[in-house]
C-alpha positions, 0 to 999 in steps of 0.5 A, a space after each residue: 499500499 505504501 507504494 501506491 500512496 507514494 505514487 498518488 502523491 507524485 501524481 504518477 502511475 507505477 510505470 511513470 514512477 519507474 521511468 522517473 526514477 531511472 532518469 533520475 539515476 542517470 540510467 542509459 545516459 539519462 535517455 528515454 526511448 520507448 516503442 510501440 511494436 504491433 504485429 501487422 497481422 490485423 487492425 489495432 483495437 482499443 486494447 492497443 489504444 491503451 498501449 499506444 497512450 502509454 508508449 507514446 504518452 510517457 515519451 511525451 511526458 518525460 521528453 523522450 522519444 517513441 519508435 513505431 516498430 512493426 513486429 513483422 516476423 511471420 510473413 504468412 500472416 502479415 499484410 501491407 494493408 495492416 501496416 497502413 491501417 496501424 499508421 493511420 490509427 496512431 496518427 488519429 489518436 494524436 501521436 507521431 513517431 517522427 522519423 522513427 519507423 522501424 521493422 523487426 525485419 530491419 534487424 534480420 541480418 543482425 539477428 541471424 548473426 547473433 544466432 550463428 554466434 550462439 551456435 558457435 558458443 554452444 548456446 543453440 542447436 538445431 532440432 529435428 523433431 515435430 512441434 508435438 514431440 518438442 512440446 511433449 518433452 518440455 514437461 509441466 510446471 511441476 515436472 522437468 523437461 526431457 532433453 532433445 536427442 539432438 541437444 548435443 549435436 556438434 557445433 559444425 553440424 548445427 551451423 551447416 543445418 542452420 545455413 541449409 534451413 535458410 537456404 530453403 533445403 528443408 520443408 517447413 516444420 522439419 527443423 528449428 533452432 533452439 536455445 540451449 538453456 535448461 530443460 529443468 528450469 521452473 520457468 517453462 520459457 527457459 526450457 530450450 525455447 525455439 529461436 528460429 523456424 522455417 517459413 517459405 512464404 514471401 515477406 512483404 518487405 524482404 521478399 524471398 531473402 529469408 527462409 528462416 524467421 526469428 521467434 518473438 522472444 528472440 527477436 523482440 529484446 534484441 530489436 529493442 537493443 538495436 534500436 536503443 529502446 530504454 523501456 520496453 513496456 508491455 502487458 502482463 502476459 509477458 511477465 513470464 517471458 521477462 527472464 528470457 527477454 533479459 537472458 537474450 538481451 544480455 548477449 548484447 547489452 552491457 552496463 552502459 545500456 540495457 533495455 528494461 521490460 515493464 508490464 501493466 494490465 491489458 484492457 478488457 471490456 465487457 460485451 467485447 472480444 479482444 482476441 485478434 484471432 476471433 476478430 479476424 474470424 468475424 471479418 473472414 466469415 462476413 459476420 461483420 462488414 470488415 475490420 472498420 465495422 462500427 460494432 468492432 472494438 477496432 480503432 478504425 471501427 470506433 472512428 467510423 462509428 463517431 468516437 473521438 480520439 479524445 474520448 478514447 484517451 480520456 477513457 484510458 486515463 479513467 481506467 489507468 494502469 496497474 499490475 492487476 487484470 480487470 474487466 472494465 465496463 463498456 458503459 465507462 467507455 460510452 460515458 467518456 464518448 458521450 462526455 466529449 460528444 456533448 461538448 463538440 457535437 452540432 445539434 440538429 433535427 432528424 425524425 427517425 419514424 416520421 408522421 406528418 403534422 398539418 398546422 391548419 391555421 398556418 397560411 398555405 405557401 408561407 415559409 419562415 426561418 427560425 434560428 437554431 443553436 448549434 451547441 448550448 455547451 459552446 457559446 461560440 458555436 453560433 446558430 444555423 437557420 431552419 425552415 418552418 412551414 405548414 406541414 412538418 414531421 414529428 416522431 410517431 412515438 411523440 403522439 398518442 391518442 390515449 396517453 397515460 398520465 405522465 405523457 408530456 408529448 402530443 395528444 388530442 387536445 394537448 399542447 407541445 412546443 416545437 423546439 425553436 418554433 411555436 406551441 401547437 395544439 392537436 385538434 384531430 387525426 386522420 387515419 387510413 383504412 386500417 386505422 393507422 394515423 397518417 396525419 395529425 391536424 394541429 393549430 399553432 399559437 402565432 405569439 409563441 415564437 421565440 422572442 414574442 410575448 407568448 413565448 414564455 407560456 409554459 407547456 410541459 413537452 418540447 418536440 423536435 421536428 422538420 419541415 416536410 417541404 424541406 426535409 431530406 431523406 436519409 438512412 440511419 444505422 443504429 449500432 449497439 453492442 456486438 455481443 449480448 453476453 457480458 464476458 464472452 471470453 469466459 463462456 468456455 463451453 459456447 462458440 463466441 459466434 453464438 453470443 453475437 447480439 442479434 440487435 447490434 445493427 438496425 437499419 432505418 430507411 427514410 428518416 427525415 433530416 433538416 436541410 442544414 444537416 444534409 448540406 453540412 454533414 461530413 465524415 468525421 463531423 459530429 452531430 447530436 440528433 436532438 432527443 435521439 442520440 449522437 450520429 456521424 456521417 458514414 463513409 458509404 454515403 453518396 450524394 442523394 443517399 446520406 447514411 448516418 451511424 449512431 455513435 451512441 444513445 443520449 443515455 445508457 439504456 443497457 444499465 437500465 435493462 441490467 438493473 431490472 
């Protein structure tokens, strides 16, 4: 507890405290260099956003630098598309790596040379067994492993085989290079870990130059060292890997400079899966509309849905960095998004399920312009003009013929205020043959427009609306949580695809939006549809076919459902 109290006093999280202490002690010549090392085998998700905020944020805070290094050691799963998307996501979050873009493949020659050196020093050997045989010989956490029959192969033979592996003489899976450490070590990662395996797949940067590729545990620490990284910050699952990281790094490092690995808790979210393998499955099987589907926890999906970089960074700050794994409520992320959108979103009118209202005492053919506030949270946001006419649309749900007691919207004989315009009173309804209401007939009070004497008259309900003659048609995509189960990862006996929320996307055609919205809507612009929710224009939109994604409802309906 004392450690936490000290951290709270200093205002630093535990990683920042370690960095601060190292800098104060003059370690690594007083330098700070972090790195963000994504594998280019998928799109980044919000868990990566937490790591990005740590890696780049800590460098900014202490005047250091942060490298972007692509961990491209498995060409069979990698793609340039992923490299491009990763760059875009980091920039969108507000971070930059300057001229420090690196690749693990930059170090393939040095890593190969180090492997050769370790073979010559008797610290590595070529094994000719199947992966299943090697796994079986590793033993268990309570039982020591068994030495490979090839462990004491002569150095010359190991060297010859390793060179031939890289020359492409052998099939994938026939030979591997292993470090000779300790098959009885209590740390399973020390039981002669694999350093290199054969992969005969062209690399997106090096082509067919290499036929052997280094494993993560061998490549990662060495790449940190070659780059001058001082603090290698990663998530808690790498704690058992740290001794091996240090073992390999010490083959290169000395007292003057040595990278240090520090681990923090990963980001886990309710109603979400973070497994890249499962996310890839959703994409490949067409269960979502791509990596940037607005229901996906990917950064590109959240951007398309209308989340802001600031809201994601604020959320990461809220949950913080500790050494204890936790499951964070997605409601907290949604709260952070609403908080930011409330400050920056332009208020507009859109009617999702329109029913026509005819204001019978309003002159036919007359039109007038009313002023609408763009954002009450921002006095400098100004106003925009909105047309008003004899026929308008309101939400069908805002009218009831036989309302319950506390229904403060429109009902026969009742009055409501049209936001920014007049008070109207329902006089009659018009129905079709099946009894469905097709028109609501109202009268208006001409003295109740804003600024007029009657505008102060009190009525309990205020409705949003659009002028029927001026409204533009649009489509709304209403997004919700992708999974209906709070913690899909814990449901071990169920296929994660069976837990998808069938209501995660509802498409509403023929919504009516005010002209100002149709004219100004742009991808990455944020709007609040009054009384409905936050929306942004989707990239699928075309002229004459506007599509709006619902970023978030105005209030958290899930919390209410859970409490029932």
